[in-house]
N, C-alpha and C positions, 0 to 999 in steps of 0.2 A: 504494499500500500504506499509506504513511504516512496517507493521507487518511482511509483504512478504520479504520485504529487509532485515528486520533484521535475519529473519529465514534463508535467504540463507548466509548472512554472518556467522551466526553460524554454518550451516553445512559445509561452506567452512573453518572456523577456525578448525572444528573438523578434517576435513579430513587431512588438513594440518598437525595438531598436530600427529594424528595417524601415518602418513607418516615417520616424522622427528623420533618419537619414534621408529619406526619401522627399520628405518636406523641404528640409534644409538644403538638399542638392538643387530641387527647384527654384528655391528662393534666390540661391547662388546663380543658376543659370539665365532665369529670367529676369534676374534684378527686381523682383518684386515679392513682396511679403507672402508667407501662406496664407491663404483667404481668410483664417480664421482672425487673423490682425487687420483690422479696417485702418491701420495708420496711414496708408500711403496717400490718400486724398488729402491729409493735412499738412502735407509737407510739400516742396517744391520739387521738381524731378530729380535734380542731383542729391539733395538732401535725401529722399525717399530710396533711391538706389542705395545709397552708403548703409542706410537703416537695414536695408532688405539685405545687404551682404552680412552687416553684422548678424542679424536674426539667423540668416541661413547658416552662418558659421556656428551660432550658439546652437541650434537644431542639430546640425552635422555632428559636432563634437559630442553633446548629450545621447545622440543614437550611437556612437561608434561606442562610446563608454558603456553603454547598456548593453550591446551587441557582444563586445568582446570581454564584457566583465573586468573592465579596467578603471581602477577609482571610480566604480559604478555607483558606491553609496554617495560620496560627497559630490558628484557630479551630478546623480539623478536630485538630490536634495535643493543644488543650485539651479537646476533646470525648471523643477517644479516651482520652485519660490519665485523665478522670474515670471513665469507663467500666471501665479497666483498674483502677483503684484500688479500685472498687466490687467488681470481681471479686475482686482479692486479699485485701481486707481486710472484705469483707462475705460474698461466696459460699464461699470457701474455709472460712474459719471457721464459718459457719453449716453447712454441710454436713458438715463434719468433727466439730464440736462440739455442735450442736442437733438436726440433722437425725437420726431414729432409721434412715435410709434411705439413709445416705452411701453404701452399697455397692451399693444399687441404682441402675443406669446410668442409668435414664430420670429418677433424682431431680435429675439435674445439667442436664436440658434447658433450663431457664431461664437457667443461668449460662453455658452454651455459646451460647445465644442471645445474650446481652449480650455476651460474647467475640468473637463473630462481627463484631459491629457496631462495637465499639473495633478490630479489626483492619481493617476497611474505613474507617475514620475515618483512621489511620495510612497506609495505601496511598493514601490519595487525597490525604493532605496531602504525600506524597511527589513527587505528580505536577505539582506546583505549583513553579513557580522560587522560589528563595529571593531576598526582598527586606531592604532595609536594616532595615525595621522589625519584619523577623522576628527579629531578634538576640536578643532577649529568650528566644526559645523555643528556641534552639539546643540546649539540653540534652534538650527532648523530640525533638528530631528524630532521635536514636539509636534510637529506636523504630520509627522508617520502615520499615528491614528487616524487622522482624518482622510489619508489616501482614497480608501473605499468609499467612503461617504461622499468625497469630491467626485468621484466617477459616478456614483450611483445615482446621484440627483439628476445629473443630466440624462441619463440613461432613462429615468422615469419620465423626465420631459420629453425625450425622443419618441417616449411610447404613447404619450398624452397626443403629440403632434400627428401620429399615425392615425389617430382617430379624427382629429381637428381636420387633416388636410387628406383623407383616404381617397376620396375622388379626383382630387387635382393629381395625386403621387402615383395612382395606381397605374398610370401609362408607363412608369419606371420599370416595371416587371416585364420581362419578355413576354411577348405574344404567345410563344408555346407553352406558358405556365397558365393553365385556367383559373378561374375564379378569383380574379385579381383583388377585389373588393375584400374577400374573405381573408385572404392571406397579409393583407394590409392590416385587419383588423386583429387577426391572430398574432402578427408580431408585436404591434403595438401592445396588446395584451402581455405577450412576454417579457417585452422590454420593462413593463410597470412592475409585473410581478418579481423580475430578476432584481431590478433595481432594490425593490421593497426587501428581498430577501438578503441582499448584500448590508444594507443599511441595519435592520434588526436581526441580522447574524441568524437567520433561518435557513438550515440546510445550506449554507452560503456555496462551499465546495460544489455541492451538485447543481444549483441555479445559475452559478458563476460559469461552471463548466458548458451546461446546455447553452448559456448566452453566449459563450465565446465561440461555440459549433455554428450555432445560428448566424452569427454576424461573418464567421468566416464562410459559411455558404453565400451568402450576400456577395462577399467579395469575389468567390469563385464565379458565380453564376449569374450576377448582376454585374460585377465592375469590371473584370478581365474581358469579357465580351464588347463593351461599351468601349473600353480603349483601343481594342482592337480595330472596331469599327469605326473610331471618331476619326472626322477630318482633323487635319492639320492645326486649325485655329481652335479646336477643342479640348485637344489631347491633354494639355496643361490643366484644365478643370477636371477632366476625367481622371487623370493620374492622382490629383489632390484627393478626390473621392475616394479611390480605391485606398490610397494610402491612410486616411481616417479610419476607413473601414476594418483593416488590417489592424491599426493602432488599437481600436476599441475591442477586437477579437483578441489580441495581445494582451490588454490589461485584464479580461475578463478569465483568460485562463490563466494569469499570473495570481490574482485573487482566488481562483478556483485550487491552485497548487503551491499557493505561497505559504511561508511559515508565518508564525503571528509574528505582527509587525513589533518592532522594539526601538 
């Protein structure tokens, strides 16, 4: 059983690392922020490109560290802290003070995506043993127990969106799969149930594993074919969506197989 849990965590860690690396390399290649960060519109083009390169490097370094398990605990803590700071000091003020649609639930989607990845970074950090060189980051370790919750809250929100936008989003499901609306509602209920189970620690391992499997199926069945079929102008967006799905699946698997956060 221990070996199975360890394998699940390692699968999740690898998926999460690949997703973060992919988003970082995209930011560097296209000189644009990962679309979960809405910063470019507020900066001049040269400043925006420089910041995109900086964030691209941050994402790439964070992903490489997790993937290769090199100084993974402190790097993951720092990466999660950066994302959490952006959520608290950019997204919340932006939504409440700038966006005219802050009461519109889907308007928070990018903020929630970013928060989910912050939660994943904290949880993964907590699964690595503490080393002497990690001492300067002890204060950040207090955020580790929040990791799974910070991931689960957006998951519940995504489940609600599956119900709210079921008819509009049903066309995203390939034509060869029947009963599109049924699957939208089914996946929405599964997301909500999984998020609740993670928050309240109700058979967390089982439900997180099922969540990881479900999202990985989306990655393989929905996102990969869309990347293959996408015209050149749309490839960046499709790649980003695929990396998000792979990252969410990875976080879920990491939670399913991870050791108790410390």
